[in-house]
Backbone bond lengths (Angstrom), bond angles and torsions (degrees), N, CA, C in turn:
res aa  C-N    CA-C-N  psi(-1)  N-CA   C-N-CA  omega(-1)  CA-C   N-CA-C  phi
1 X - - - 1.452 - - 1.493 106.51 -
2 X 1.405 122.71 -34.51 1.361 122.22 177.74 1.597 114.41 -63.66
3 X 1.285 115.66 -34.32 1.499 118.42 177.99 1.400 112.97 -68.54
4 X 1.320 118.17 -37.85 1.573 124.84 174.47 1.573 111.80 -59.52
5 X 1.377 111.77 -47.41 1.410 117.95 177.38 1.551 113.34 -63.57
6 X 1.275 114.95 -38.74 1.472 118.44 174.95 1.585 110.91 -63.64
7 X 1.335 113.22 -44.51 1.463 116.01 -177.23 1.522 107.33 -60.40
8 X 1.402 118.49 -48.61 1.403 117.88 177.81 1.465 118.45 -57.93
9 X 1.410 115.38 -40.27 1.401 120.31 173.84 1.505 115.58 -56.29
10 X 1.446 112.90 -43.15 1.476 118.64 -177.80 1.538 111.44 -79.43
11 X 1.334 123.50 -12.01 1.399 124.82 -171.20 1.557 110.37 -55.69
12 X 1.367 115.56 -54.45 1.555 109.42 -177.72 1.539 116.41 -56.82
13 X 1.411 111.80 -38.95 1.444 116.70 -179.69 1.576 115.30 -59.96
14 X 1.457 109.17 -45.67 1.396 119.80 174.50 1.535 118.78 -61.66
15 X 1.292 110.93 -31.52 1.575 116.74 174.99 1.480 110.71 -71.47
16 X 1.345 111.00 -46.15 1.523 117.13 -177.30 1.564 110.54 -63.40
17 X 1.385 120.03 -33.28 1.373 121.07 176.74 1.488 111.33 -74.63
18 X 1.259 117.64 -39.11 1.494 121.11 172.43 1.528 114.66 -55.98
19 X 1.416 111.94 -45.99 1.498 115.12 -176.08 1.491 101.69 -73.52
20 X 1.347 132.22 -31.71 1.405 123.88 -177.64 1.556 106.92 -73.29
21 X 1.389 121.00 -35.37 1.431 120.03 173.66 1.547 116.53 -60.32
22 X 1.331 109.65 -37.87 1.562 111.71 179.21 1.503 110.85 -66.60
23 X 1.469 112.27 -43.00 1.443 112.15 178.84 1.556 114.91 -60.42
24 X 1.341 114.55 -36.25 1.501 123.20 178.34 1.534 104.78 -61.58
25 X 1.251 121.87 -43.28 1.565 122.40 -176.75 1.446 105.43 -73.31
26 X 1.308 128.72 -39.16 1.436 128.57 179.27 1.458 105.63 -61.50
27 X 1.277 121.78 -44.99 1.529 122.96 -177.29 1.540 109.31 -66.79
28 X 1.330 121.44 -42.03 1.356 122.16 176.55 1.569 114.84 -58.84
29 X 1.368 109.69 -41.80 1.468 112.90 -179.57 1.507 111.14 -69.27
30 X 1.364 115.88 -37.31 1.489 119.98 179.99 1.515 111.96 -61.54
31 X 1.446 110.07 -47.89 1.461 117.71 -179.96 1.505 112.22 -56.70
32 X 1.357 116.50 -48.40 1.443 125.60 -177.66 1.501 107.30 -60.39
33 X 1.317 119.16 -46.94 1.386 123.49 179.70 1.453 117.57 -61.87
34 X 1.423 113.44 -42.01 1.456 121.33 174.13 1.486 108.00 -62.78
35 X 1.352 115.26 -44.99 1.559 118.25 -173.53 1.402 109.34 -63.59
36 X 1.366 122.88 -42.89 1.393 122.98 179.07 1.475 118.29 -76.79
37 X 1.314 120.87 -26.41 1.409 125.50 -179.81 1.556 109.98 -127.17
38 X 1.148 115.68 73.66 1.557 118.01 -172.88 1.548 105.15 -87.47
39 X 1.315 114.58 87.86 1.450 127.04 -179.25 1.444 105.57 -79.27
40 X 1.394 115.39 147.68 1.473 122.25 175.58 1.503 104.44 -82.71
41 X 1.435 111.26 129.80 1.382 117.60 165.74 1.457 113.72 -91.30
42 X 1.329 115.08 160.05 1.495 118.32 173.52 1.375 115.62 -67.71
43 X 1.341 121.54 116.40 1.550 125.66 -175.41 1.537 104.69 -76.53
44 X 1.391 108.94 146.59 1.500 115.00 170.39 1.577 103.18 -152.44
45 X 1.303 113.84 -179.00 1.472 115.81 -178.52 1.473 110.37 -72.83
46 X 1.356 114.78 127.94 1.424 123.26 177.07 1.533 115.69 -117.36
47 X 1.245 117.91 137.40 1.447 126.52 172.10 1.511 109.77 -92.43
48 X 1.393 108.29 106.69 1.513 114.74 -174.86 1.647 114.26 -67.43
49 X 1.322 112.99 -18.33 1.453 119.75 173.74 1.551 108.52 -64.52
50 X 1.343 111.06 -44.65 1.480 112.31 175.84 1.438 117.28 -64.95
51 X 1.426 116.65 -38.62 1.374 118.81 172.38 1.567 112.99 -62.08
52 X 1.168 122.21 -36.86 1.433 127.70 175.68 1.570 108.96 -51.40
53 X 1.402 110.07 -53.02 1.515 122.93 -173.52 1.503 106.78 -65.55
54 X 1.319 116.76 -43.08 1.497 120.92 177.16 1.537 115.33 -64.25
55 X 1.334 115.57 -44.05 1.474 120.70 175.27 1.492 110.15 -64.51
56 X 1.131 120.20 -41.59 1.612 126.86 177.80 1.567 108.59 -57.17
57 X 1.339 111.78 -46.43 1.443 115.50 178.55 1.390 116.06 -65.81
58 X 1.455 118.13 -41.54 1.526 123.64 178.28 1.550 112.07 -68.65
59 X 1.318 114.20 -27.59 1.512 117.59 -178.14 1.564 110.23 -99.80
60 X 1.329 120.51 15.94 1.436 117.21 -170.88 1.527 113.36 -67.64
61 X 1.300 115.76 -25.10 1.558 114.56 170.84 1.494 113.09 -62.28
62 X 1.338 123.91 -32.89 1.338 120.96 176.18 1.513 114.14 -84.81
63 X 1.314 117.49 -24.27 1.374 126.36 -177.92 1.488 116.56 -81.13
64 X 1.367 118.52 -11.64 1.427 122.77 -173.17 1.538 112.42 -59.20
65 X 1.213 117.80 -34.05 1.459 121.44 -168.48 1.572 110.34 -98.75
66 X 1.357 116.63 2.63 1.507 114.90 175.76 1.497 111.18 -125.22
67 X 1.265 119.26 165.18 1.459 122.85 -176.57 1.530 102.54 -99.21
68 X 1.266 118.08 124.90 1.487 128.44 176.70 1.502 108.96 -107.94
69 X 1.286 119.60 123.02 1.437 123.58 168.28 1.514 111.31 -118.05
70 X 1.311 113.76 138.96 1.440 123.64 179.99 1.610 110.42 -116.06
71 X 1.331 109.38 140.26 1.429 118.46 171.16 1.459 111.85 -136.80
72 X 1.390 110.76 90.93 1.418 120.93 -173.16 1.557 108.68 -122.63
73 X 1.304 114.91 114.98 1.439 111.54 176.13 1.387 116.67 -60.82
74 X 1.442 120.90 144.82 1.488 125.16 -175.56 1.505 108.43 -64.54
75 X 1.246 125.39 -24.94 1.424 123.54 -167.77 1.569 113.27 -106.43
76 X 1.394 117.60 23.43 1.464 120.34 175.20 1.517 116.45 -53.17
77 X 1.284 118.26 130.57 1.454 122.30 -177.40 1.500 111.10 -71.88
78 X 1.314 121.61 155.62 1.451 122.70 178.15 1.481 109.10 -72.53
79 X 1.219 118.43 162.64 1.416 124.31 169.86 1.662 108.21 -128.27
80 X 1.484 110.99 155.96 1.491 111.31 176.03 1.359 111.71 -80.84
81 X 1.225 118.33 132.37 1.534 124.74 179.62 1.391 116.53 171.00
82 X 1.421 116.66 -169.38 1.474 121.61 178.15 1.478 108.63 -109.49
83 X 1.360 113.96 122.97 1.491 116.47 179.41 1.442 115.66 -57.97
84 X 1.366 116.67 -39.30 1.496 115.78 -179.95 1.526 110.52 -67.66
85 X 1.291 118.12 -39.19 1.484 123.92 -177.03 1.527 112.69 -63.95
86 X 1.377 112.78 -45.06 1.461 119.86 178.59 1.492 110.96 -73.26
87 X 1.316 125.21 -29.38 1.368 125.35 172.83 1.459 107.48 -62.69
88 X 1.383 114.91 -47.88 1.620 121.65 -179.78 1.493 104.11 -55.75
89 X 1.289 118.85 -50.44 1.572 114.82 -177.50 1.567 113.39 -55.56
90 X 1.349 115.03 -44.32 1.433 119.70 -179.83 1.563 111.94 -64.63
91 X 1.295 111.84 -43.82 1.507 119.41 -177.07 1.522 107.87 -61.41
92 X 1.334 120.14 -43.61 1.455 127.29 -178.66 1.490 105.63 -59.23
93 X 1.329 121.65 -49.02 1.436 129.51 -177.45 1.596 111.08 -64.36
94 X 1.289 112.75 -39.82 1.478 120.22 178.96 1.486 115.34 -67.74
95 X 1.282 113.76 -47.75 1.461 120.36 173.03 1.426 115.40 -58.77
96 X 1.442 117.77 -42.15 1.449 120.69 178.04 1.589 108.07 -60.78
97 X 1.327 114.03 -47.25 1.395 117.77 -172.52 1.573 105.18 -65.62
98 X 1.292 123.52 -42.13 1.437 121.80 -174.82 1.516 109.92 -66.51
99 X 1.383 117.94 -35.76 1.433 125.40 179.10 1.577 107.69 -68.81
100 X 1.355 121.75 -28.45 1.343 125.52 -178.66 1.529 117.61 -74.27
101 X 1.284 115.41 -33.67 1.392 122.07 -172.49 1.519 111.02 -89.97
102 X 1.320 115.74 157.15 1.442 124.33 175.88 1.501 109.65 -74.55
103 X 1.400 115.83 176.76 1.365 122.92 172.45 1.553 108.38 -55.04
104 X 1.261 119.03 144.40 1.471 124.62 -174.36 1.518 115.78 60.64
105 X 1.312 114.82 19.68 1.505 116.83 175.31 1.534 116.99 -64.00
106 X 1.264 114.78 173.86 1.522 119.46 179.58 1.474 109.59 -127.88
107 X 1.364 112.83 144.61 1.472 121.39 170.78 1.573 105.72 -131.50
108 X 1.279 114.52 134.53 1.442 121.89 -177.22 1.540 106.76 -117.05
109 X 1.242 122.60 131.25 1.413 126.45 175.50 1.588 109.96 -122.64
110 X 1.314 119.05 117.95 1.368 126.99 -169.85 1.532 107.33 -132.92
111 X 1.429 113.48 145.99 1.559 116.52 -179.63 1.636 101.20 -138.89
112 X 1.260 105.75 153.58 1.517 114.04 163.38 1.587 104.53 -158.98
113 X 1.256 115.49 167.28 1.411 125.91 -177.24 1.476 113.59 -140.82
114 X 1.447 115.94 149.98 1.313 117.31 175.72 1.573 109.62 -121.03
115 X 1.246 123.73 -151.11 1.517 123.48 -175.52 1.486 108.21 -68.47
116 X 1.414 118.15 -36.10 1.442 120.64 -169.01 1.475 113.43 -106.67
117 X 1.380 119.97 -33.30 1.385 119.59 -172.90 1.450 116.79 -141.22
118 X 1.301 115.27 178.13 1.448 121.37 -165.47 1.628 94.66 -132.09
119 X 1.450 110.33 134.37 1.578 115.43 -178.88 1.599 103.99 -127.26
120 X 1.324 114.10 124.55 1.455 115.00 170.74 1.605 105.91 -121.62
121 X 1.378 113.69 134.43 1.480 114.60 -179.50 1.639 98.81 -122.11
122 X 1.530 104.53 152.62 1.403 116.24 174.75 1.611 103.08 -128.95
123 X 1.228 114.92 120.64 1.560 118.22 -177.63 1.563 105.50 -124.95
124 X 1.326 112.84 149.88 1.328 121.74 175.00 1.489 116.12 -132.62
125 X 1.285 121.52 171.34 1.544 121.35 -175.89 1.577 106.21 -108.01
126 X 1.193 122.70 28.06 1.476 125.45 -174.99 1.632 105.37 -79.89
127 X 1.240 110.33 -163.64 1.570 112.51 -172.34 1.651 110.91 -83.68
128 X 1.226 115.29 -4.26 1.570 114.64 175.99 1.614 104.20 80.98
129 X 1.302 110.26 -167.08 1.530 116.56 -173.29 1.551 105.22 -128.44
130 X 1.302 111.13 150.98 1.522 117.38 170.55 1.499 108.34 -82.45
131 X 1.405 119.10 174.66 1.397 130.84 -178.04 1.564 108.84 -54.65
132 X 1.377 115.42 -53.12 1.448 119.63 -174.37 1.535 108.21 -66.61
133 X 1.316 126.36 -38.14 1.420 127.74 172.29 1.477 115.81 -55.28
134 X 1.359 111.14 -54.91 1.439 118.85 171.58 1.544 117.11 -45.02
135 X 1.296 115.77 -42.27 1.453 119.02 179.25 1.483 113.79 -71.70
136 X 1.316 118.19 -27.59 1.470 121.47 -172.93 1.606 116.85 -103.20
137 X 1.353 114.56 -13.56 1.488 119.21 -168.07 1.539 113.03 -49.81
138 X 1.304 122.64 -31.67 1.502 123.90 178.14 1.419 113.13 -97.09
139 X 1.357 120.53 12.99 1.456 120.53 170.96 1.543 113.98 -81.18
140 X 1.253 116.69 138.37 1.480 118.93 175.04 1.494 111.56 -59.16
141 X 1.449 107.67 133.51 1.523 117.93 -179.43 1.391 117.81 68.68
142 X 1.389 120.30 11.14 1.535 121.04 171.49 1.464 104.42 -85.52
143 X 1.287 115.03 134.47 1.505 120.19 175.89 1.538 107.46 -157.18
144 X 1.309 117.26 147.69 1.384 122.73 171.44 1.606 113.30 -102.40
145 X 1.408 110.63 -0.07 1.443 116.02 -179.06 1.513 112.78 -95.52
146 X 1.349 112.23 171.43 1.489 114.71 173.94 1.440 110.33 -78.33
147 X 1.358 116.50 167.53 1.429 124.23 -171.89 1.498 109.44 -65.44
148 X 1.337 119.46 -29.55 1.484 117.98 173.24 1.456 117.04 -62.88
149 X 1.373 116.45 -23.02 1.444 118.46 -176.43 1.516 111.47 -99.32
150 X 1.280 122.03 -4.24 1.512 122.42 175.47 1.462 114.52 154.76
151 X 1.327 116.74 167.09 1.512 125.20 177.76 1.456 116.32 -100.57
152 X 1.368 115.85 -3.76 1.554 122.05 -172.97 1.487 113.59 76.27
153 X 1.325 115.66 33.70 1.493 116.93 173.21 1.495 111.46 -99.23
154 X 1.243 115.88 -31.44 1.595 119.76 -168.91 1.555 112.36 -49.06
155 X 1.290 121.29 -54.20 1.435 124.82 -176.68 1.621 106.80 -67.25
156 X 1.220 124.73 -41.91 1.515 127.96 177.91 1.508 106.93 -61.34
157 X 1.271 118.74 -50.94 1.528 120.04 179.03 1.455 110.07 -58.89
158 X 1.355 119.53 -44.89 1.380 128.27 -174.34 1.589 106.22 -58.59
159 X 1.215 113.86 -51.21 1.477 117.92 -178.72 1.507 109.57 -62.78
160 X 1.309 124.08 -41.09 1.546 126.93 176.44 1.584 103.53 -54.96
161 X 1.203 113.56 -52.89 1.541 113.72 -177.74 1.441 115.94 -58.67
162 X 1.332 116.76 -43.77 1.494 123.36 178.22 1.586 109.17 -60.91
163 X 1.328 112.90 -51.01 1.569 119.99 178.00 1.419 110.40 -52.99
164 X 1.394 121.69 -45.58 1.355 127.18 -179.60 1.502 112.75 -58.56
165 X 1.309 113.71 -30.03 1.561 121.19 -174.81 1.683 107.52 -87.71
166 X 1.335 113.70 -5.43 1.456 113.64 -174.33 1.487 117.26 82.25
167 X 1.353 114.96 15.44 1.453 121.59 -179.46 1.465 112.13 -108.13
168 X 1.331 117.67 -163.97 1.410 126.72 -179.06 1.547 114.02 -140.07
169 X 1.332 111.77 145.06 1.545 114.10 178.47 1.591 101.72 -134.93
170 X 1.274 112.90 122.50 1.551 118.14 178.74 1.606 107.53 -118.73
171 X 1.226 109.58 154.28 1.477 113.81 169.51 1.462 110.43 -132.87
172 X 1.353 121.07 132.13 1.451 128.77 -173.74 1.523 112.08 -148.80
173 X 1.301 118.22 170.52 1.328 121.80 173.39 1.542 111.69 -87.03
174 X 1.394 117.18 143.13 1.411 116.42 -178.41 1.481 111.73 -58.28
175 X 1.285 119.29 152.91 1.448 124.50 173.72 1.401 113.61 -97.86
176 X 1.359 119.48 -11.40 1.475 123.79 178.56 1.404 118.40 -103.81
177 X 1.425 118.95 10.96 1.415 119.41 -175.14 1.567 108.06 155.19
178 X 1.362 113.24 175.32 1.492 111.28 177.35 1.513 115.68 -65.43
179 X 1.360 110.12 154.49 1.497 114.35 -179.50 1.507 110.93 123.61
180 X 1.354 112.69 177.02 1.476 121.66 -177.46 1.427 104.60 -117.96
181 X 1.455 115.09 163.62 1.408 123.54 176.40 1.568 105.61 -143.46
182 X 1.375 114.05 135.69 1.429 124.40 175.69 1.447 107.61 -114.41
183 X 1.306 124.20 121.89 1.460 128.84 -178.58 1.466 110.69 -113.55
184 X 1.316 120.35 120.31 1.378 130.13 -176.26 1.563 107.06 -109.37
185 X 1.354 119.57 121.03 1.405 121.17 -177.06 1.517 107.56 -122.11
186 X 1.346 120.76 130.19 1.424 123.60 -179.60 1.557 106.72 -133.82
187 X 1.342 110.07 150.78 1.403 114.93 175.13 1.629 109.85 -75.79
188 X 1.265 110.38 147.74 1.561 116.46 178.30 1.538 104.56 -72.12
189 X 1.320 109.97 150.20 1.495 119.44 -179.51 1.446 102.46 -70.61
190 X 1.412 115.14 133.11 1.456 122.14 175.47 1.474 108.70 -71.09
191 X 1.276 119.49 141.40 1.518 128.12 174.75 1.614 111.07 -69.10
192 X 1.365 116.45 123.99 1.416 114.53 178.23 1.587 108.61 -119.27
193 X 1.295 113.11 100.53 1.466 118.38 179.20 1.522 108.59 -135.66
């Protein structure tokens, strides 16, 4: 009877772990499929503030233990792109940042625009990256994490997406303290009237 009670008590935990494992497998398959068949989506006006909100929602399981602050002006212009792809880019960056920081870490998301472009930065207060890591972070399958946390495709796919949009994605160490910073720059959507 004790073993049955133990099984019943462990059941919710085991089901949650099984569900998380299935989600990880789905993500790996989706990333591999996207990586090997990077098909062009039809681009349209995209609100990057909405992409930030979507990516934060999708990455909430990783972001629960960190403090995230956003500084997004309410009048940011739209960019041409794919909302799902740009949300994926931001989610990959946020998940990496969350996994890099210690308990009670901080992630800051900021954006600004000028006449031609839109710039969004994600900074964390983790340990940052050494010179070798900085050279390899966008290479397919490069990772500093365990296999449970990823295959090293997220940043490579993210750069592919941003390059296809005519933008840039760079990763570097913060200049104002410990941690890393990823900067996404995209061209503003041209007015069509």
